[in-house]
N, C-alpha and C positions, 0 to 999 in steps of 0.2 A: 594514562587516561586522566582527564581533568575533572570530569563530573559525570554523574548518572542521574537521569530524569526518570522518575518512577510513577508519574501521574497518568500514564497511558496503560493500555492493556499489557504491553511488553515494555521493558526498560529501553531507554535510549542512552547509549554510552558515547560520550563526546571526548575527542582529543583536542579540543580548542576551548578557549575561555569565552569568546564572543562569536556568535553566529547570527547572520542576518535573519530577520523575521520570516522571510519567505522560505528559506532553507529549513528553519526550525519547524515551521508549519508542515512542510513536506515530510520531515523526519517523524513528526507526530502521526501523520497519516499512515506512514509505513508501520509504525508501532501498533496501530489499531487494525491492521489487516488480519483476517481470520486465520490465515495460513502462515503467518510470520513465525519463525523459529527462534526461540531464546530471547534475542534482543536485536536492536538496530545499532550499528556502529557508524559513527560520523567522524571522518578523518579531519586533520587540522587544516586542510586546504578547502574545506567544504564551502559551497555557495549554491544558490538556487538553480535548479535545472527544470526539465519538463517531468513532472510526476515525482521524481526522486532527486534529492540533492546530488549535485556533482561532488564527489568526495564521499559518497555514501556506500555502505556495505550492508547487505542484508541476506539472510538465508530464508528460503521458503520450503514448505513441504508439499511436494507433488504438483507445483505450478511454476510457470515461468512468466515473467512480466516484461514484455518487449520494451516498454518505456523505462524500465529499471536497468536496461542495457544501453539504450540510447540509439541515436541515428548513425553515429560513426562507429559501427560495430568493429571491434578489434583494434581500434585506435590505440597507439602505444608508442614506445620508445625503442631505439636501438643505439648502441654506442660501440666504438672500436678504439682501442688504444693503439697508437702508432709507435714505431721505433724512434721517431724524432723527439728531440728534447727542446727544440725551438723552431720557429718558422718566421722569417723576415716578412715585413709588411708587403713588399713588392711580390714576393712569392705567394702570400695569402691571396692577394688580388688576382694573380694569375690562376690560382686554384679556383677561386670563385667564378672567374670567367669560364673555365672549363666545365664547372658544374652547370652553369646556366645553359651551356650548349647541349647538354645531354639529359637534364632533368627538367621537364616542363613544370611551371609554377602556377599557382592560382587556379584559374579555370581552364588552363591549357592542358591538352592531351598530346600524346605522341601522334604524329602524322601517319605513322605506319603501325600496324598491330604488332605487339611484341610476341616473342616466342611462346607458343601455346604450352610448351613443356615447362615453363616457369609458373604456370597457373597451378593452384591446389588440385589435388586428386579428388575425384568424386568417389573414390574407394570402390570402383566397379559398378556404381549405380549409374543409370542413365540420367541425362540432364532433365528428363521429365519428372524425376524425383526432386528436382530443385526448380520449382516453377518460376520464381523471380530471377534466380541466377541464370536459368536457361534463356530467359528473355534478354537478359543484359550481358550475357557471356561475351559476345563479340565486341560490344562497347567496352567492356572491362579490359579486353586485350590492348586497347589504346590508352587505358588509364593506368595500367600496370607500370610502376616506376615513375609515378608523378606525385608531386608534393601536396597539392591542394592549397587552400588558403587558411584564413582564420589564425589560430594559434600554432599551426604547423610550421616547422622550421628545420633548417639544416645549419649546424654550427660547427665551427672549428674552435677548439678549446685548449687551454693550457691547464694541465692537471698538477696538483701539488705532489704527485708521485714523480714529477719531472718529465712527463711525457705530453706530447700533443695528442689530443683525442678528436674524434669525429662523432657527431651525434645527430640523429634524425628523429623528429616527431611527426608521425603521419598515420593515416588510417585506411579505411576500405573504400574511400572515394564515393562515387555515386552508387556503387553496388550495395554497400551497407545501408545507405540512406533509403534506397528502394525497398530492401528487405525489411528494414525497421518499420517504415511507414505502412507497408502492406499488412504485416502481421499485427501491428497495433490497431489498424482499422478493423481487421477481422476479430481481434480480441474484444474490441468495443461492441461490435455487432453481436457477437456471441454472448457477451456479458449481459446485454439488454435482453436477449432472447431467454437466457437462463434466469433473469431476475436477480442477478448477483447483488448482494447487499454491500456494494462498494460505490460510493458517490462518483458519478462520472467526472465531476470537476476535479477529482484527485488525479486523474490521468494515469491510473494504475490498473488498467484492464489486464486480465490474466488469461493464460491458456493452460489447461491441464497437460502435464508432460506425457501422460499415457494416451492422449487423444491424437487422432490423425493430424490435426492442425498443429498441435503442440510439438509432435515429433518432426513435422516439416519445418517449423520455425527453428528448432534446435539444430536441425541438419543444415539449414541455410545460414543460420547464425554462425555455426562452426566453420562453414566454408568461408564466410566473410572474415572471420578471425584469421584463418590461414591465408586468405588473399591479402589482408593488411600486412601480415608478416612478409609475404612474397613481395609486396610493394616496397616495404622498407628495405628488404634485402637487395632488391635490384637497384634502388637508389643508392644504397651504401656501396654497392659494387662500382657504380659509376662515379661516386664521390672519391672512392679509393683510386680509381683510374685517373681522375683529374689531378689528384695529389701526386700520383706516381709519374705523371707526365711532366710535372714540375721538379719533383725530387725522385729520380729514378730508383735509388737504392732503398727507399722506404719499405719497411715490412709492417705487417699488421697482426695484432692478436685476434683470437676468435671473437666474433660479434656477440655482444650481449643484447638480448631482445626480451621485452616484456610488454604485454598488452594491459590496457586499463579500462576497457569497455566490453564486458562479456558476462555470460552466466555459465556456470559449470557445476556438475554433480561432484560434491566433495564430502568427506566425512569430518564432522565436527561434533564434539560432545557425544561421541559414539553413535551418531545418527548420520545417515546419508541424506543430504539436503542439496537444494539448488542455491548456490551462492551467487548473488548478483553483485558485480563490482562495476560501479558507474563513476569513472574518474577515480579509481582506486586500483592498486596493484597487489598481486600476491606477494606475501613476505613470509613464506615458510622458513623454518629454521635452516640457515645456511644458504638460502636462495639469494642470488645476486639480482639486484634491481636498480632502477634509475629514477631519481626524483629531480626533474628539471626545474630550473628557475626561469625567469624572464630573460629577454635579450640583454638586460643590464645587470644581471645578478648570477651568482654561481649555480651550478647544477651539481648533483651528488650521485656517486655510485655507492650503493648501500648493500648491506647483507641483512636478510631477514632474521628475526629472532623467534618466529613461530608463535607469537602471542595469540592464545586462543580467544581472548576477549574481543579482538578485532577480526575474528575469523581468519587469522593469519594474513592480515592485509596491512597496507600502509597507504600514504597519500600518493597521488600521481603527479604532483607538481606543487607550485606555490599556491595556486588558486586565485581567482579573481577577487578584487575588492571593489572594483568599479565595473558596471555593465559597459558594453561596447559604446553605446551612444553617450552614456554618462562620461566615459573617459574622453571622448571626442569633445564634449562640451567643457569639461572641467580642467583638463590638463593643458599645459602650455607647450606647444611644439618646440620652441627654441630651448626652453628649460630642459625638456626631456632629451633633446638631441645633445645638449651640452653635457648632461650626465654621462651619456655614452661616450662622447668624444673625449671627455676628461679622462676616461678609463682606457682610451686608445682602441675602442671597439669599432670595427667596421660594421655599421648597423643598417637597418632597413626602414628607418623613420624618414619619410620624404614629405608627407602631406599630413594635414590635420586628420584625414580619415585613417591614417596609420596609428593614431594615438590609442586606439583600442588595444594595441599590442605593445604599448610603451611600458617600461618598467613600473611606472607609477600606477598602472591599472591593476597591478598584482600585489598580493600580500608579501610580507617580508619572508623570503625563503628560509632565512636562518631561524626565525621564530617557528615556522612550520616544521622544520626538521627538529628543533629542540623539543617541540611538543610531542614528538613520537619516538623518542629515544628508547622507549619501552617496546617499540615495534621493530626498529631497525638500528643497526650501527653503521656509521659512515666509514667508507673505505677510502674514497678519493673525492676531493673537492675539485671541481672543474670551473675555470673562469673563462667566459667567452672572449674570443679574439675577433671573430667575424661571424655574422649572422645573415642567412638568406631566408626571406619569408615570401609567401605567395603574393 
């Protein structure tokens, strides 16, 4: 931990030296909520989001805040270690070609609905108990196993453990977006009706977890978390198939999976509270996690230390240092391409519009990791060989 701010109703604990003004203002808003528990934790990759900083962790008593989970519910990472120790450039390109044939990118969906058995279970409940998911269920069958755009990616990586790794970053697609927006609108309407003493401009409308609407949000949110996992798993299966088609004797270790946008009931400081992680991952003692870099920097497989001060959490990545439009204005396409090509990375920078995902748009991942060595220990460093983006 770098410092503690004590000027608000509850402390703000920061794992970074410098934080942009907008993200700091949002952290102060969180610290002044009437139902905040203990303190607010701000991870070293933090930057401004909607309502809550991305890279923020907070616990609440008896309420859940949809905007403190975000619109890409269940977004997260998965990674698989392969038995390969190297992979030649021509074979990498063949694998990438195979991936593109089976994994839709960006706004693309599958032309055929995927196997319904791959969808999360409703645990015996009818779809009428999941109003938004019920409406979107059949559309979601076409989105299952699709990457999406933005900062979502598929990477082939070389680990310092001597192995080739596969990594995917993706979320719950349009399903999570619809659930998030629906319940945030409901929360705003109800907060106005109740006369809640929280400024609307904070974008932190809440739902009591023991209310019918609060229970519905948690139910649909958890379905989205499971859908995001199923989405990553199906993509990883197809990435593995693409690699196996090129290198038939390859074998794979079990998949590591971890989400970084969700809320969950957990026990901290001897109390049961709702922990919101928005762009942050669980880092319980011994828990294996993933902290990805940009397409021009390393990613890390880490083991959690269970630090109670961060609500047993760590960062979810490097974190942006430039907004998307700002990166497109300020970064030089040829310079950013050269950085990647000098490292021999098969990359996804084609146009000026792609600069929002250039390495220069992100914080230094090594500094981000260094700032949280009280939260996690590094197990494997992974350097990108090839990147697919939406």
